[in-house]
C-alpha positions in Angstrom: 52.1 138.6 119.0 52.9 135.0 118.0 55.5 134.4 120.8 58.8 132.9 119.9 59.7 131.5 116.4 62.5 129.0 115.8 63.5 128.3 112.2 64.2 124.6 111.7 67.5 123.9 109.8 67.8 120.7 107.8 70.2 119.5 105.1 70.3 116.5 102.8 67.4 114.7 104.6 68.8 115.4 108.1 67.5 117.7 110.8 70.4 119.7 112.2 71.1 119.5 116.0 71.1 123.3 116.2 67.3 123.2 115.6 66.7 121.2 118.8 69.1 123.4 120.8 67.2 126.5 119.7 63.8 124.9 120.5 65.0 124.1 124.0 66.0 127.7 124.6 62.9 129.0 122.7 60.6 127.0 125.0 62.3 128.6 128.0 61.9 132.1 126.6 58.3 131.5 125.6 57.5 130.3 129.1 59.0 133.4 130.6 57.1 135.6 128.1 53.8 133.7 128.7 53.5 133.1 125.0 53.7 130.1 122.6 56.6 128.5 120.8 56.3 127.9 117.0 58.8 126.0 114.8 59.0 127.2 111.2 59.7 124.3 108.8 60.4 125.2 105.2 61.1 122.6 102.5 59.6 119.9 100.3 58.5 116.5 101.6 59.4 117.4 105.2 56.4 115.6 107.0 58.8 113.3 108.9 60.6 116.3 110.3 57.3 117.8 111.3 56.3 114.7 113.2 59.5 114.8 115.2 59.4 118.6 115.8 55.8 118.6 117.2 57.2 117.1 120.4 59.4 120.3 120.8 57.0 123.1 120.0 53.3 124.0 120.4 53.0 124.6 116.7 55.0 123.4 113.7 54.3 125.8 110.8 55.0 124.0 107.5 55.5 125.7 104.2 55.9 122.9 101.6 57.0 124.0 98.1 59.3 122.2 95.6 61.2 125.5 95.3 62.2 125.1 98.9 63.6 121.6 98.6 67.2 123.0 98.7 68.1 126.0 100.8 68.0 129.3 99.0 68.2 132.5 101.1 66.2 134.5 98.7 63.3 132.0 98.7 63.5 131.6 102.5 63.5 135.3 102.9 60.3 135.8 100.9 58.5 133.2 102.9 59.7 134.2 106.3 59.2 137.9 105.7 55.5 137.3 105.1 55.2 135.0 108.2 57.0 137.4 110.5 55.1 140.4 109.2 51.7 138.6 109.6 52.3 136.9 113.0 54.7 139.4 114.6 56.8 137.1 116.9 58.5 138.7 119.8 61.8 136.8 119.1 62.9 134.8 116.0 65.8 132.4 116.5 67.9 131.2 113.6 71.1 129.1 113.8 74.4 131.0 113.4 75.5 128.6 110.7 76.4 129.1 107.0 72.6 128.7 106.5 71.7 131.4 109.0 74.5 133.8 108.3 73.4 133.9 104.6 69.7 134.5 105.6 69.4 136.5 108.8 70.9 139.9 107.8 68.8 140.3 104.7 65.7 139.0 106.5 66.1 141.5 109.3 66.5 144.3 106.8 63.5 143.2 104.8 61.4 143.0 108.0 62.9 146.2 109.4 63.8 144.4 112.6 67.0 144.6 114.7 69.4 141.6 114.5 71.8 140.2 117.2 74.2 137.7 115.8 76.2 134.8 117.2 74.5 134.6 120.6 75.9 132.3 123.2 73.4 133.3 125.9 69.8 134.5 125.8 67.9 135.6 128.9 64.8 137.8 129.7 65.4 140.7 132.0 62.2 142.6 133.0 60.5 141.3 129.9 63.4 142.4 127.6 65.6 139.9 125.7 69.3 140.2 126.7 71.7 138.4 124.5 75.3 137.5 125.3 77.8 137.5 122.5 81.6 137.8 122.1 83.6 140.4 120.1 87.2 141.0 119.2 87.9 137.3 118.8 86.4 136.4 122.2 88.3 139.0 124.2 85.2 141.0 125.1 81.8 139.7 126.2 78.9 142.0 125.3 75.3 142.1 126.7 73.0 143.3 123.9 69.3 143.9 124.0 66.4 145.1 121.7 64.7 148.3 122.7 61.9 147.9 125.3 58.9 146.3 123.8 60.7 145.7 120.5 60.8 142.5 118.4 63.9 141.2 116.8 65.9 138.3 115.2 68.8 136.5 116.8 71.3 134.0 115.4 72.4 131.3 117.9 75.8 129.7 118.1 75.8 126.0 117.7 76.3 124.2 121.0 75.5 127.2 123.1 72.4 125.6 124.5 71.6 122.0 125.4 68.9 120.2 123.4 66.9 119.0 126.4 64.2 116.4 125.8 60.6 117.5 125.3 57.3 115.7 125.4 55.0 118.4 123.9 52.1 117.4 121.6 52.3 120.3 119.2 49.9 121.0 116.4 51.1 120.7 112.8 49.8 123.7 110.7 50.3 123.6 106.9 50.5 127.0 105.3 50.2 128.0 101.7 53.5 128.9 100.1 53.7 132.7 99.4 56.4 132.2 96.8 55.4 134.0 93.6 58.2 132.9 91.3 61.3 130.9 90.8 64.4 132.3 92.5 66.2 134.6 90.0 69.5 135.7 91.7 70.5 132.3 93.1 70.0 128.8 92.0 71.0 125.5 93.7 73.5 123.6 91.6 74.9 120.9 93.8 75.9 120.2 97.4 79.6 120.1 98.2 80.7 118.8 101.7 83.3 121.1 103.2 86.6 119.5 104.2 86.5 119.9 107.9 89.8 118.2 108.6 88.3 116.0 111.3 85.0 115.7 113.1 82.4 118.1 114.6 83.5 118.4 118.2 80.1 119.9 119.2 78.4 116.6 118.5 80.6 114.2 120.5 79.6 112.9 124.0 83.3 112.7 125.0 85.8 115.5 124.4 89.4 115.2 125.3 90.9 118.7 125.2 94.6 119.6 125.3 96.4 122.8 126.1 99.9 124.3 126.2 100.7 121.9 129.0 101.4 119.1 126.4 104.6 121.0 125.6 105.1 120.2 121.9 103.4 119.0 118.8 105.0 115.6 118.7 102.9 114.7 121.8 99.6 115.3 120.2 99.2 111.6 119.0 99.3 110.5 122.7 96.1 112.4 123.4 94.5 111.5 120.1 94.9 107.9 121.0 93.3 108.6 124.4 90.4 110.3 122.8 89.8 107.4 120.4 90.1 104.8 123.3 87.3 106.8 125.1 85.2 106.9 122.0 85.5 110.7 121.8 87.2 113.4 119.8 90.3 115.5 120.4 89.9 119.2 121.0 92.1 122.0 122.3 92.5 125.5 123.8 93.6 128.5 121.7 97.4 128.2 122.4 97.4 124.8 120.6 95.7 126.5 117.5 98.1 129.4 117.6 101.0 126.9 117.6 99.5 125.2 114.6 99.3 121.8 116.2 95.6 121.2 115.5 93.1 122.8 113.0 90.9 125.7 114.0 87.8 123.6 114.0 89.1 121.8 117.1 89.2 124.9 119.3 86.9 125.2 122.3 86.2 128.6 123.8 84.9 132.1 123.0 86.7 132.4 119.7 86.1 128.7 119.0 83.2 126.3 119.6 80.9 125.8 122.5 80.6 122.1 123.6 78.3 120.3 126.0 79.5 116.7 126.1 78.7 114.1 128.7 82.5 114.0 129.6 85.0 116.8 129.1 88.6 115.8 129.9 90.9 118.9 130.1 94.5 118.0 130.0 97.2 120.6 130.5 94.7 123.5 130.2 95.1 126.3 132.7 91.5 127.5 132.1 91.4 131.1 131.0 87.9 132.5 131.1 87.7 132.5 127.3 88.1 128.7 127.3 85.8 128.1 130.3 82.8 129.8 128.6 83.1 127.2 125.8 83.0 124.1 128.0 81.8 124.8 131.5 78.3 123.3 130.8 79.6 119.8 130.1 77.9 117.2 132.3 81.2 115.9 133.8 84.5 117.8 133.7 87.8 116.2 134.7 90.9 118.3 134.8 94.5 117.2 134.9 97.0 119.9 135.7 100.1 120.2 137.8 99.2 123.7 139.0 96.7 123.2 141.8 95.6 126.9 141.4 94.8 126.6 137.8 91.4 128.2 137.0 90.2 125.0 135.3 89.7 123.4 138.7 87.0 126.0 139.5 84.6 124.4 137.1 85.9 120.8 137.2 83.9 118.1 139.0 87.0 116.1 139.4 90.6 117.3 139.5 94.0 115.6 139.3 97.0 117.7 140.4 99.9 115.9 138.9 102.2 115.7 135.8 99.9 114.9 132.9 102.7 112.7 131.4 102.4 110.5 134.5 98.6 110.5 134.6 97.7 109.9 131.0 99.8 106.8 130.4 98.3 105.3 133.6 94.8 106.2 132.4 95.4 104.7 129.0 96.6 101.5 130.6 93.6 101.3 132.9 91.2 101.8 129.9 92.9 99.0 128.1 92.5 96.7 131.1 88.8 97.5 131.3 88.3 96.9 127.6 90.2 93.6 127.9 88.2 92.6 130.9 
């Protein structure tokens, strides 16, 4: 078997962060299995990506073909089906993104392999992969595994794993493209950037998150200003989304996004377990809540038990003083 495969995701000349996150987890899994880690890089004119990725995997397998310049799930499936069939990796990791959700199900069917989607945890137990995923909008956490000795494909939620640095000196292997024809069912026409209504909270080093404790929508700008003063982004827990105060892409938690910032400032968030699973791996967590028994304090590195409407104005004033100084 060829160990662990990670499919690199890139778009419009940029390598997506989910690739490095999967490679970090893939390296851990490969080490536990005693096998190698290979990064699969499909595209056209992607040598620069290969040079960067060889620090993260023992092998970077490149398939360079003009027909792969823009993502097309049919073309990717044809290439990957052959690679997986020939090399038989134990585990293949693909990002749970628009890219991966389009590709992974049909690829798994073509390869006659099981598929576990939207994984937020991946561990090996007695040599068997056990994946953690959420169902019913994050209300239920499920542990799912392939059959003993079986291979499979998983899609990984963005931000679920930390892209830890690597200093490997991997080999770049150029493979012949197995594509036999131009794609027939799908053709790339143009790239349209989706309107996100804000920023990607998974990519910020500072996240200021608000909960039902802010009381009403008119108070949201107070915390938006705080986030901007800290050079971060504003996020929230589910009650804020349900109330319609912020868009869905700002939600942290099981039914939202998983974040791993350097600083996570939780304001007025009690800390239900659904929320904690989406942020508890942040490097530094500071919680502000008037309830000293709030669950958020169980994961916080620093806690302030007080009225947030007293603490936040004082915090903003101190930040302004530091910037002025």
